[in-house]
DSSP file (Angstrom, degrees, kcal/mol; ACC not computed):
  #  RESIDUE AA STRUCTURE BP1 BP2  ACC     N-H-->O    O-->H-N    N-H-->O    O-->H-N    TCO  KAPPA ALPHA  PHI   PSI    X-CA   Y-CA   Z-CA
    1    1 A M     >        0   0    0      0, 0.0     4,-1.4     0, 0.0     3,-0.2   0.000 360.0 360.0 360.0 -17.9  -10.1    0.5   29.8
    2    2 A K  H  >  +     0   0    0      1,-0.2     4,-0.7     2,-0.2     3,-0.0   0.868 360.0  60.1 -60.6 -36.3   -9.7    4.1   30.9
    3    3 A F  H >4 S+     0   0    0      1,-0.2     3,-0.8     2,-0.2    -1,-0.2   0.903 105.5  46.6 -58.7 -44.5   -6.0    3.9   30.0
    4    4 A I  H 34 S+     0   0    0      1,-0.2    -1,-0.2    -3,-0.2    -2,-0.2   0.818 108.2  55.6 -71.4 -30.9   -6.7    3.1   26.4
    5    5 A A  H 3< S+     0   0    0     -4,-1.4    -1,-0.2     4,-0.1    -2,-0.2   0.586  78.2 114.2 -79.6  -9.4   -9.4    5.9   26.0
    6    6 A D    <X  -     0   0    0     -3,-0.8     4,-2.6    -4,-0.7     3,-0.3  -0.476  65.7-142.2 -64.2 122.7   -7.0    8.6   27.2
    7    7 A P  H  > S+     0   0    0      0, 0.0     4,-2.5     0, 0.0     5,-0.2   0.824 100.2  54.9 -58.1 -33.7   -6.4   10.9   24.2
    8    8 A L  H  > S+     0   0    0      2,-0.2     4,-2.2     1,-0.2     5,-0.1   0.917 110.4  45.0 -65.8 -42.4   -2.7   11.4   25.1
    9    9 A V  H  > S+     0   0    0     -3,-0.3     4,-2.6     2,-0.2     5,-0.2   0.919 113.6  49.7 -67.0 -43.9   -2.2    7.6   25.1
   10   10 A L  H  X S+     0   0    0     -4,-2.6     4,-2.4     1,-0.2    -2,-0.2   0.908 111.0  50.1 -61.5 -41.5   -4.1    7.2   21.8
   11   11 A G  H  X S+     0   0    0     -4,-2.5     4,-2.5    -5,-0.2    -1,-0.2   0.906 110.0  50.1 -62.4 -42.0   -2.1   10.0   20.3
   12   12 A A  H  X S+     0   0    0     -4,-2.2     4,-2.6     1,-0.2    -2,-0.2   0.908 111.1  48.8 -63.9 -42.1    1.2    8.4   21.4
   13   13 A F  H  X S+     0   0    0     -4,-2.6     4,-2.6     2,-0.2    -1,-0.2   0.895 111.0  51.5 -63.9 -39.1    0.1    5.1   19.9
   14   14 A G  H  X S+     0   0    0     -4,-2.4     4,-2.1     2,-0.2    -2,-0.2   0.929 112.0  44.7 -63.1 -46.1   -0.9    6.8   16.6
   15   15 A V  H  X S+     0   0    0     -4,-2.5     4,-2.7     2,-0.2    -2,-0.2   0.912 113.3  51.3 -64.4 -42.4    2.5    8.5   16.4
   16   16 A A  H  X S+     0   0    0     -4,-2.6     4,-2.8     1,-0.2     5,-0.2   0.911 109.5  50.3 -61.5 -42.3    4.3    5.3   17.2
   17   17 A A  H  X S+     0   0    0     -4,-2.6     4,-2.2     1,-0.2    -1,-0.2   0.909 111.4  48.9 -62.6 -41.5    2.4    3.4   14.6
   18   18 A G  H  X S+     0   0    0     -4,-2.1     4,-1.5     2,-0.2    -2,-0.2   0.920 112.8  47.0 -63.6 -44.3    3.3    6.1   12.0
   19   19 A L  H  X S+     0   0    0     -4,-2.7     4,-1.1     1,-0.2    -2,-0.2   0.928 113.1  48.1 -64.1 -45.5    7.0    6.0   12.9
   20   20 A L  H  X S+     0   0    0     -4,-2.8     4,-0.6     1,-0.2     3,-0.4   0.887 108.7  54.8 -62.8 -37.9    7.1    2.2   12.9
   21   21 A S  H >X S+     0   0    0     -4,-2.2     3,-1.0    -5,-0.2     4,-0.8   0.845  99.4  62.5 -64.1 -33.2    5.4    2.1    9.5
   22   22 A T  H >X S+     0   0    0     -4,-1.5     4,-1.5     1,-0.3     3,-1.1   0.893  96.6  58.3 -57.5 -40.7    8.0    4.5    8.1
   23   23 A F  H 3< S+     0   0    0     -4,-1.1    -1,-0.3    -3,-0.4    -2,-0.2   0.733  96.0  63.8 -65.5 -21.5   10.7    1.8    8.8
   24   24 A A  H << S+     0   0    0     -3,-1.0     4,-0.4    -4,-0.6    -1,-0.3   0.824 109.4  38.6 -70.2 -30.1    8.8   -0.6    6.5
   25   25 A Y  H <X S+     0   0    0     -3,-1.1     4,-2.6    -4,-0.8     5,-0.3   0.758  96.2  79.9 -91.8 -27.0    9.4    1.6    3.5
   26   26 A L  H  X S+     0   0    0     -4,-1.5     4,-2.8     1,-0.2     5,-0.2   0.877  92.5  47.1 -55.8 -47.7   12.9    2.9    4.1
   27   27 A P  H  > S+     0   0    0      0, 0.0     4,-2.5     0, 0.0    -1,-0.2   0.913 115.4  46.6 -62.2 -39.3   14.9   -0.2    2.8
   28   28 A Y  H  > S+     0   0    0     -4,-0.4     4,-2.2     2,-0.2    -2,-0.2   0.901 113.6  47.7 -69.0 -40.9   12.8   -0.4   -0.3
   29   29 A I  H  X S+     0   0    0     -4,-2.6     4,-2.6     2,-0.2     5,-0.2   0.932 112.5  50.0 -64.4 -45.4   13.0    3.3   -1.1
   30   30 A R  H  X S+     0   0    0     -4,-2.8     4,-1.9    -5,-0.3     6,-0.2   0.938 113.7  44.9 -57.3 -48.5   16.8    3.2   -0.5
   31   31 A D  H  X>S+     0   0    0     -4,-2.5     5,-1.8    -5,-0.2     6,-1.8   0.832 112.0  52.1 -68.9 -31.8   17.2    0.2   -2.8
   32   32 A T  H ><5S+     0   0    0     -4,-2.2     3,-0.8     4,-0.2    -1,-0.2   0.929 109.9  48.7 -68.1 -44.1   15.0    1.8   -5.5
   33   33 A L  H 3<5S+     0   0    0     -4,-2.6    -2,-0.2     1,-0.2    -1,-0.2   0.865 113.1  47.7 -62.5 -35.9   17.0    5.0   -5.5
   34   34 A S  H 3<5S-     0   0    0     -4,-1.9    -1,-0.2    -5,-0.2    -2,-0.2   0.559 116.5-114.6 -83.1  -6.7   20.2    3.1   -5.8
   35   35 A G  T <<5S+     0   0    0     -3,-0.8    -3,-0.2    -4,-0.6    -4,-0.1   0.474  88.2 111.9  89.2   1.8   18.8    0.9   -8.6
   36   36 A N  S   <S+     0   0    0     -5,-1.8     2,-0.4    -6,-0.2    -4,-0.2   0.720  76.3  44.6 -81.6 -20.9   18.9   -2.3   -6.6
   37   37 A A        -     0   0    0     -6,-1.8   109,-0.2    -9,-0.1    -2,-0.2  -0.951  63.8-164.7-122.6 145.1   15.1   -2.6   -6.5
   38   38 A Q        -     0   0    0    107,-2.8    50,-0.2    -2,-0.4    51,-0.1  -0.884  20.5-140.5-130.7 100.1   12.7   -2.1   -9.3
   39   39 A P        -     0   0    0      0, 0.0    50,-1.6     0, 0.0     2,-0.8  -0.212  18.3-116.0 -62.1 147.2    9.1   -1.7   -8.1
   40   40 A Q     >  -     0   0    0      1,-0.2     4,-1.7    48,-0.2     3,-0.4  -0.773  27.9-149.4 -82.3 112.5    6.2   -3.3  -10.0
   41   41 A R  H  > S+     0   0    0     -2,-0.8     4,-2.0    48,-0.3    -1,-0.2   0.867  88.6  50.5 -58.8 -46.9    4.3   -0.2  -11.1
   42   42 A A  H  > S+     0   0    0      1,-0.2     4,-2.4     2,-0.2    -1,-0.2   0.874 108.5  54.1 -63.4 -37.2    0.7   -1.5  -11.2
   43   43 A S  H  > S+     0   0    0     -3,-0.4     4,-2.6     1,-0.2    -1,-0.2   0.943 110.8  44.8 -59.5 -48.2    1.1   -3.0   -7.7
   44   44 A W  H  X S+     0   0    0     -4,-1.7     4,-1.9     1,-0.2    37,-0.2   0.800 110.4  55.1 -71.2 -27.8    2.1    0.3   -6.3
   45   45 A L  H  X S+     0   0    0     -4,-2.0     4,-2.3    -5,-0.2    -1,-0.2   0.944 110.4  45.9 -65.0 -47.8   -0.7    2.1   -8.2
   46   46 A I  H  X S+     0   0    0     -4,-2.4     4,-2.6     1,-0.2    -2,-0.2   0.941 114.9  46.6 -59.3 -48.9   -3.3   -0.2   -6.7
   47   47 A W  H  X S+     0   0    0     -4,-2.6     4,-2.5     1,-0.2    -1,-0.2   0.834 110.6  53.3 -66.7 -31.9   -1.8    0.2   -3.2
   48   48 A S  H  X S+     0   0    0     -4,-1.9     4,-2.3    29,-0.2    -1,-0.2   0.914 110.5  46.6 -67.7 -42.1   -1.6    3.9   -3.5
   49   49 A V  H  X S+     0   0    0     -4,-2.3     4,-2.4     2,-0.2    -2,-0.2   0.945 115.0  46.2 -64.6 -47.4   -5.3    4.2   -4.5
   50   50 A L  H  X S+     0   0    0     -4,-2.6     4,-2.4     1,-0.2    -2,-0.2   0.913 113.5  49.2 -62.8 -42.0   -6.4    1.9   -1.7
   51   51 A G  H  X S+     0   0    0     -4,-2.5     4,-2.6     2,-0.2    23,-0.2   0.888 110.8  50.3 -64.1 -39.3   -4.2    3.8    0.8
   52   52 A S  H  X S+     0   0    0     -4,-2.3     4,-2.7     2,-0.2     5,-0.3   0.909 110.4  49.3 -65.4 -42.2   -5.6    7.1   -0.3
   53   53 A I  H  X S+     0   0    0     -4,-2.4     4,-2.3     2,-0.2     5,-0.2   0.927 112.4  48.4 -62.0 -44.5   -9.1    5.9    0.0
   54   54 A A  H  X S+     0   0    0     -4,-2.4     4,-2.1     2,-0.2    -2,-0.2   0.928 113.4  47.3 -61.5 -45.5   -8.4    4.6    3.5
   55   55 A F  H  X S+     0   0    0     -4,-2.6     4,-2.5    15,-0.2    -2,-0.2   0.955 115.7  42.5 -62.4 -50.9   -6.7    7.8    4.6
   56   56 A F  H  X S+     0   0    0     -4,-2.7     4,-2.4     1,-0.2    -1,-0.2   0.829 112.7  52.9 -70.8 -30.6   -9.5   10.1    3.3
   57   57 A S  H  X S+     0   0    0     -4,-2.3     4,-1.7    -5,-0.3    -1,-0.2   0.899 111.9  46.3 -69.4 -37.6  -12.3    7.9    4.5
   58   58 A Q  H  <>S+     0   0    0     -4,-2.1     5,-2.7    -5,-0.2     4,-0.4   0.914 112.8  50.0 -66.5 -41.9  -10.8    8.0    8.0
   59   59 A L  H ><5S+     0   0    0     -4,-2.5     3,-1.2     1,-0.2    -2,-0.2   0.921 110.4  50.2 -60.4 -44.7  -10.2   11.8    7.8
   60   60 A Y  H 3<5S+     0   0    0     -4,-2.4    -1,-0.2     1,-0.3    -2,-0.2   0.859 108.3  52.6 -61.8 -37.3  -13.9   12.2    6.7
   61   61 A E  T 3<5S-     0   0    0     -4,-1.7    -1,-0.3    -5,-0.1    -2,-0.2   0.485 121.3-107.2 -80.8  -2.1  -15.1   10.1    9.6
   62   62 A G  T < 5 +     0   0    0     -3,-1.2    -3,-0.2    -4,-0.4    -2,-0.1   0.756  53.4 175.8  86.6  25.1  -13.1   12.3   12.1
   63   63 A A      < -     0   0    0     -5,-2.7    -1,-0.2     1,-0.1    -5,-0.0  -0.229   6.5-177.8 -62.0 153.8  -10.3    9.8   12.9
   64   64 A G    >   +     0   0    0      3,-0.0     3,-1.5   -54,-0.0     4,-0.3   0.565  67.0  15.0-115.4 -93.5   -7.6   11.1   15.2
   65   65 A A  T >  S+     0   0    0      1,-0.3     3,-1.4     2,-0.2     4,-0.5   0.798 118.1  64.4 -62.9 -32.1   -4.5    9.1   16.2
   66   66 A S  T 3> S+     0   0    0      1,-0.3     4,-1.8     2,-0.2    -1,-0.3   0.688  85.0  76.4 -69.0 -15.6   -5.1    6.4   13.5
   67   67 A L  H <> S+     0   0    0     -3,-1.5     4,-3.0     1,-0.2    -1,-0.3   0.797  83.2  65.8 -64.7 -27.0   -4.5    9.0   10.8
   68   68 A W  H <> S+     0   0    0     -3,-1.4     4,-2.2    -4,-0.3    -1,-0.2   0.951 105.0  42.4 -59.4 -49.0   -0.7    8.8   11.5
   69   69 A F  H  > S+     0   0    0     -4,-0.5     4,-2.6    -3,-0.3    -2,-0.2   0.940 116.6  47.6 -63.4 -47.2   -0.5    5.2   10.3
   70   70 A A  H  X S+     0   0    0     -4,-1.8     4,-2.6     1,-0.2     5,-0.2   0.890 111.5  51.2 -62.4 -39.6   -2.8    5.9    7.3
   71   71 A A  H  X S+     0   0    0     -4,-3.0     4,-2.3     2,-0.2    -1,-0.2   0.908 112.0  45.7 -65.6 -42.3   -0.8    9.0    6.4
   72   72 A V  H  X S+     0   0    0     -4,-2.2     4,-2.9    -5,-0.2     5,-0.2   0.910 112.8  52.0 -66.3 -41.1    2.5    7.2    6.5
   73   73 A Q  H  X S+     0   0    0     -4,-2.6     4,-2.5    -5,-0.2     5,-0.2   0.950 113.5  41.7 -60.9 -49.5    1.1    4.3    4.5
   74   74 A V  H  X S+     0   0    0     -4,-2.6     4,-2.3   -23,-0.2    -1,-0.2   0.882 115.8  50.5 -68.9 -36.1   -0.3    6.5    1.7
   75   75 A S  H  X S+     0   0    0     -4,-2.3     4,-2.3    -5,-0.2    -2,-0.2   0.927 112.4  47.3 -64.2 -44.4    2.8    8.7    1.7
   76   76 A G  H  X S+     0   0    0     -4,-2.9     4,-2.3     2,-0.2    -2,-0.2   0.922 114.2  45.3 -63.6 -45.6    5.1    5.6    1.4
   77   77 A T  H  X S+     0   0    0     -4,-2.5     4,-2.5    -5,-0.2   -29,-0.2   0.895 113.8  49.6 -68.8 -37.8    3.1    3.9   -1.3
   78   78 A L  H  X S+     0   0    0     -4,-2.3     4,-2.6    -5,-0.2    -1,-0.2   0.896 110.8  50.4 -66.1 -38.4    2.8    7.2   -3.3
   79   79 A L  H  X S+     0   0    0     -4,-2.3     4,-2.6     2,-0.2    -2,-0.2   0.930 112.4  46.0 -64.4 -44.4    6.6    7.8   -3.0
   80   80 A V  H  X S+     0   0    0     -4,-2.3     4,-2.4     2,-0.2    -2,-0.2   0.895 111.0  53.8 -65.8 -37.9    7.3    4.2   -4.2
   81   81 A L  H  X S+     0   0    0     -4,-2.5     4,-1.4   -37,-0.2    -2,-0.2   0.943 110.8  45.8 -59.4 -47.2    4.8    4.7   -7.0
   82   82 A L  H  X S+     0   0    0     -4,-2.6     4,-1.4     1,-0.2     3,-0.3   0.910 113.3  49.6 -62.3 -41.7    6.6    7.9   -8.2
   83   83 A L  H  X S+     0   0    0     -4,-2.6     4,-4.1     1,-0.2     5,-0.3   0.851 105.7  58.1 -64.7 -33.1    9.9    6.1   -7.9
   84   84 A S  H  X S+     0   0    0     -4,-2.4     4,-1.6     1,-0.2    -1,-0.2   0.831 102.9  53.0 -67.7 -30.5    8.6    3.2   -9.9
   85   85 A V  H  < S+     0   0    0     -4,-1.4    -1,-0.2    -3,-0.3    -2,-0.2   0.884 119.3  35.9 -67.5 -37.1    7.8    5.6  -12.8
   86   86 A W  H  < S+     0   0    0     -4,-1.4    -2,-0.2    -5,-0.1    -3,-0.1   0.916 141.3   8.7 -81.2 -46.6   11.4    6.8  -12.6
   87   87 A K  H  < S+     0   0    0     -4,-4.1    -3,-0.2    -5,-0.1    -2,-0.2   0.119  95.2 130.3-126.5  19.9   13.3    3.6  -11.8
   88   88 A G     <  -     0   0    0     -4,-1.6     2,-0.4    -5,-0.3   -48,-0.2   0.022  60.0 -84.7 -74.6-177.3   10.7    0.9  -12.1
   89   89 A Q  S    S-     0   0    0    -50,-1.6   -48,-0.3   -51,-0.1    -1,-0.1  -0.716  73.4 -34.7 -96.5 134.2   10.9   -2.4  -13.9
   90   90 A G  S    S-     0   0    0     -2,-0.4    -2,-0.1   -50,-0.1     4,-0.0  -0.043 105.3  -5.5  66.5-158.2   10.0   -3.0  -17.6
   91   91 A A  S    S-     0   0    0      1,-0.1     3,-0.2     0, 0.0    -2,-0.1  -0.223  77.8-104.6 -64.9 161.5    7.4   -1.2  -19.6
   92   92 A Y  S    S-     0   0    0      1,-0.3     2,-0.4   -51,-0.1   -50,-0.2   0.949 103.2  -0.5 -57.6 -49.6    5.1    1.2  -17.8
   93   93 A L  S    S-     0   0    0    -52,-0.1    -1,-0.3   -51,-0.0    -3,-0.0  -0.988  70.4-152.4-142.3 134.1    2.3   -1.3  -17.9
   94   94 A R    >>  -     0   0    0     -2,-0.4     4,-1.8    -3,-0.2     3,-0.5  -0.537  38.3 -99.0 -95.3 166.9    2.2   -4.8  -19.4
   95   95 A P  H 3> S+     0   0    0      0, 0.0     4,-1.7     0, 0.0     5,-0.1   0.881 125.4  52.3 -55.0 -40.1   -1.0   -6.5  -20.7
   96   96 A V  H 3> S+     0   0    0      1,-0.2     4,-2.4     2,-0.2     5,-0.2   0.850 104.9  57.0 -65.6 -32.2   -1.4   -8.5  -17.5
   97   97 A D  H <> S+     0   0    0     -3,-0.5     4,-3.0     1,-0.2    -1,-0.2   0.908 104.9  50.9 -63.2 -41.7   -1.1   -5.2  -15.6
   98   98 A Y  H  X S+     0   0    0     -4,-1.8     4,-2.3     2,-0.2    -1,-0.2   0.895 110.1  50.3 -63.0 -38.8   -4.1   -3.8  -17.5
   99   99 A T  H  X S+     0   0    0     -4,-1.7     4,-2.3     2,-0.2    -2,-0.2   0.940 113.7  44.0 -63.7 -47.1   -6.1   -7.0  -16.7
  100  100 A V  H  X S+     0   0    0     -4,-2.4     4,-2.7     1,-0.2    -2,-0.2   0.908 113.3  50.9 -66.1 -41.9   -5.3   -6.7  -13.0
  101  101 A L  H  X S+     0   0    0     -4,-3.0     4,-2.5     2,-0.2    -1,-0.2   0.877 109.7  51.2 -64.0 -36.7   -5.9   -3.0  -12.9
  102  102 A T  H  X S+     0   0    0     -4,-2.3     4,-2.4    -5,-0.2    -2,-0.2   0.930 111.2  47.2 -63.9 -45.0   -9.3   -3.5  -14.7
  103  103 A C  H  X S+     0   0    0     -4,-2.3     4,-2.5     1,-0.2    -2,-0.2   0.899 112.2  50.7 -62.1 -40.3  -10.2   -6.2  -12.1
  104  104 A A  H  X S+     0   0    0     -4,-2.7     4,-2.6     2,-0.2    -2,-0.2   0.907 109.2  50.5 -63.9 -41.4   -9.1   -3.8   -9.3
  105  105 A A  H  X S+     0   0    0     -4,-2.5     4,-2.4     2,-0.2    -2,-0.2   0.909 110.6  49.0 -63.7 -41.7  -11.2   -1.0  -10.8
  106  106 A V  H  X S+     0   0    0     -4,-2.4     4,-2.7     2,-0.2    -2,-0.2   0.920 111.2  51.0 -61.8 -42.7  -14.3   -3.3  -10.9
  107  107 A G  H  X S+     0   0    0     -4,-2.5     4,-2.4     1,-0.2    -2,-0.2   0.907 110.1  48.5 -60.8 -42.9  -13.5   -4.2   -7.3
  108  108 A L  H  X S+     0   0    0     -4,-2.6     4,-2.4     2,-0.2    -1,-0.2   0.882 110.7  51.4 -65.3 -37.7  -13.3   -0.6   -6.2
  109  109 A F  H  X S+     0   0    0     -4,-2.4     4,-1.9     2,-0.2    -2,-0.2   0.933 111.6  46.7 -63.6 -44.8  -16.6    0.1   -8.0
  110  110 A L  H  X S+     0   0    0     -4,-2.7     4,-1.6     1,-0.2    -2,-0.2   0.890 110.5  53.5 -63.3 -38.4  -18.3   -2.8   -6.2
  111  111 A W  H  < S+     0   0    0     -4,-2.4     3,-0.2     1,-0.2    -1,-0.2   0.919 108.9  49.1 -60.7 -43.4  -16.8   -1.5   -3.0
  112  112 A Y  H  < S+     0   0    0     -4,-2.4    -1,-0.2     1,-0.2    -2,-0.2   0.861 111.6  50.2 -64.0 -35.8  -18.3    1.9   -3.6
  113  113 A Q  H  < S+     0   0    0     -4,-1.9    -1,-0.2    -5,-0.1    -2,-0.2   0.754  94.8  87.1 -75.9 -25.7  -21.7    0.3   -4.4
  114  114 A T     <  -     0   0    0     -4,-1.6     3,-0.0    -3,-0.2     0, 0.0  -0.426  51.4-168.9 -80.1 150.1  -21.9   -1.9   -1.3
  115  115 A E        +     0   0    0     -2,-0.1     2,-0.5     5,-0.0    -1,-0.1   0.214  63.0  96.5-114.9  10.7  -23.3   -0.7    2.0
  116  116 A T     >  -     0   0    0      1,-0.1     4,-2.5    -5,-0.1     5,-0.2  -0.899  64.6-150.0-107.4 124.4  -22.0   -3.7    4.0
  117  117 A A  H  > S+     0   0    0     -2,-0.5     4,-2.7     1,-0.2     5,-0.2   0.880  97.3  54.2 -59.9 -40.1  -18.8   -3.3    5.8
  118  118 A A  H  > S+     0   0    0      2,-0.2     4,-2.4     1,-0.2    -1,-0.2   0.909 110.7  45.7 -63.6 -42.2  -17.9   -7.0    5.5
  119  119 A W  H  > S+     0   0    0      2,-0.2     4,-2.8     1,-0.2     5,-0.2   0.925 112.7  50.6 -65.2 -44.0  -18.4   -6.9    1.7
  120  120 A A  H  X S+     0   0    0     -4,-2.5     4,-2.3     1,-0.2    -2,-0.2   0.915 112.4  46.9 -60.1 -43.2  -16.3   -3.7    1.4
  121  121 A L  H  X S+     0   0    0     -4,-2.7     4,-2.5     2,-0.2    -1,-0.2   0.921 112.4  49.8 -65.3 -43.8  -13.5   -5.2    3.5
  122  122 A S  H  X S+     0   0    0     -4,-2.4     4,-2.3     1,-0.2    -2,-0.2   0.916 112.6  46.8 -60.8 -44.5  -13.6   -8.4    1.4
  123  123 A I  H  X S+     0   0    0     -4,-2.8     4,-2.6     2,-0.2    -1,-0.2   0.908 111.6  51.2 -65.4 -41.9  -13.4   -6.5   -1.9
  124  124 A T  H  X S+     0   0    0     -4,-2.3     4,-2.5    -5,-0.2    -2,-0.2   0.917 110.3  48.7 -61.5 -44.0  -10.6   -4.3   -0.6
  125  125 A I  H  X S+     0   0    0     -4,-2.5     4,-2.4     1,-0.2    -1,-0.2   0.914 111.5  50.8 -62.2 -42.2   -8.6   -7.3    0.5
  126  126 A G  H  X S+     0   0    0     -4,-2.3     4,-1.7     2,-0.2    -2,-0.2   0.913 110.4  48.2 -61.6 -43.5   -9.2   -8.9   -2.9
  127  127 A V  H  X S+     0   0    0     -4,-2.6     4,-1.5     1,-0.2    -1,-0.2   0.907 111.8  49.8 -64.0 -41.8   -8.1   -5.7   -4.8
  128  128 A S  H  X S+     0   0    0     -4,-2.5     4,-2.2     1,-0.2    -1,-0.2   0.883 107.7  54.6 -64.4 -37.9   -4.9   -5.5   -2.6
  129  129 A L  H  X S+     0   0    0     -4,-2.4     4,-2.7     1,-0.2    -1,-0.2   0.864 102.1  57.6 -63.5 -35.6   -4.2   -9.2   -3.3
  130  130 A L  H  X S+     0   0    0     -4,-1.7     4,-1.5     2,-0.2    -1,-0.2   0.924 107.7  47.2 -60.2 -43.1   -4.3   -8.4   -7.0
  131  131 A G  H  X S+     0   0    0     -4,-1.5     4,-1.5     1,-0.2    -2,-0.2   0.911 112.0  50.5 -62.4 -42.0   -1.6   -5.9   -6.5
  132  132 A G  H  X S+     0   0    0     -4,-2.2     4,-2.9     1,-0.2     5,-0.2   0.868 102.9  60.5 -64.0 -37.1    0.4   -8.4   -4.5
  133  133 A F  H  X S+     0   0    0     -4,-2.7     4,-2.6     1,-0.2    -1,-0.2   0.914 103.8  50.1 -56.5 -44.4    0.0  -11.0   -7.2
  134  134 A L  H  X S+     0   0    0     -4,-1.5     4,-2.2     1,-0.2    -1,-0.2   0.909 113.1  45.1 -62.8 -42.7    1.8   -8.8   -9.7
  135  135 A T  H  X S+     0   0    0     -4,-1.5     4,-2.7     2,-0.2    -2,-0.2   0.910 113.4  49.5 -69.0 -41.5    4.7   -8.1   -7.3
  136  136 A V  H  X S+     0   0    0     -4,-2.9     4,-2.2     2,-0.2    -2,-0.2   0.923 111.8  49.0 -63.6 -43.3    5.0  -11.8   -6.3
  137  137 A A  H  X S+     0   0    0     -4,-2.6     4,-1.8    -5,-0.2    -2,-0.2   0.927 113.7  46.2 -61.9 -44.7    5.0  -12.9   -9.9
  138  138 A K  H  X S+     0   0    0     -4,-2.2     4,-2.4     1,-0.2    -2,-0.2   0.914 113.1  50.2 -62.9 -42.2    7.7  -10.3  -10.8
  139  139 A S  H  < S+     0   0    0     -4,-2.7    -1,-0.2     1,-0.2    -2,-0.2   0.834 107.3  53.9 -67.5 -33.1    9.8  -11.3   -7.8
  140  140 A Y  H  < S+     0   0    0     -4,-2.2    -1,-0.2    -5,-0.2    -2,-0.2   0.919 117.0  36.8 -65.8 -43.5    9.6  -15.0   -8.6
  141  141 A H  H  < S+     0   0    0     -4,-1.8    -2,-0.2     1,-0.2    -1,-0.2   0.770 135.2  22.3 -81.6 -26.5   10.9  -14.4  -12.1
  142  142 A M    ><  +     0   0    0     -4,-2.4     3,-2.2    -5,-0.2    -1,-0.2  -0.516  64.4 165.0-139.7  68.8   13.4  -11.6  -11.2
  143  143 A P  G >  S+     0   0    0      0, 0.0     3,-1.5     0, 0.0    -1,-0.1   0.750  72.3  71.0 -61.3 -22.8   14.2  -11.8   -7.5
  144  144 A Q  G 3  S+     0   0    0      1,-0.3    -5,-0.1    -3,-0.1     4,-0.1   0.611  87.8  66.2 -68.2 -10.2   17.2   -9.5   -7.9
  145  145 A T  G <  S+     0   0    0     -3,-2.2  -107,-2.8    -7,-0.2     2,-0.3   0.299  94.3  72.6 -94.4  10.1   14.7   -6.6   -8.5
  146  146 A E  S <  S-     0   0    0     -3,-1.5     2,-0.7  -109,-0.2     3,-0.1  -0.825  84.1-113.8-122.3 160.6   13.5   -6.8   -4.9
  147  147 A T    >   -     0   0    0     -2,-0.3     3,-1.7     1,-0.1     4,-0.3  -0.852  24.5-154.7 -91.6 111.7   14.8   -5.8   -1.4
  148  148 A L  G >  S+     0   0    0     -2,-0.7     3,-1.6     1,-0.3    -1,-0.1   0.808  88.0  64.6 -62.1 -30.5   15.2   -9.1    0.4
  149  149 A T  G 3  S+     0   0    0      1,-0.3    -1,-0.3    -3,-0.1  -121,-0.0   0.701  96.8  58.3 -67.8 -16.3   14.8   -7.5    3.9
  150  150 A T  G <  S+     0   0    0     -3,-1.7    -1,-0.3  -123,-0.1    -2,-0.2   0.503  92.1  82.1 -89.8  -3.2   11.2   -6.5    3.0
  151  151 A W  S <  S-     0   0    0     -3,-1.6    -5,-0.0    -4,-0.3     0, 0.0  -0.854  75.0-141.5-102.3 136.8   10.2  -10.1    2.4
  152  152 A P  S    S+     0   0    0      0, 0.0     2,-0.4     0, 0.0    -1,-0.1   0.792  86.3  46.6 -68.5 -27.3    9.3  -12.3    5.4
  153  153 A C              0   0    0      1,-0.1    -2,-0.0    -3,-0.0    -3,-0.0  -0.904 360.0 360.0-116.7 142.6   11.0  -15.5    4.0
  154  154 A R              0   0    0     -2,-0.4    -1,-0.1    -5,-0.0    -6,-0.0   0.363 360.0 360.0-124.7 360.0   14.4  -15.7    2.4
């Protein structure tokens, strides 16, 4: 266990996690810039808020190496959110988007109110799933608006 506790090793794992996470966003960003992908705006808004909360809560708690992954995640989701405003799909927000965003806001409020880690994690997962629901629904109806390499099944 001494190997894992070494700050140099932890730092290397943190940087590696950040670099690997970067590769998850590159195909989607490339396709969005070229017009081949059209992000679902509400999904990326939800994921950007959750990623920002995760990053700043880790920063506040004094995290070290794990900040690399969180920083790349929040940077990637914020970049896609900004690109979705510019090159995204459809109206800025549809009525179903408002419903999901309202549910997500209620979930975030409940998360803020809870002092139990298990409840906070459950609520966060639920809020993230709401964002995923919007993207999956859009992708089902308009698969040409997604980057196929970012989906696990083809």
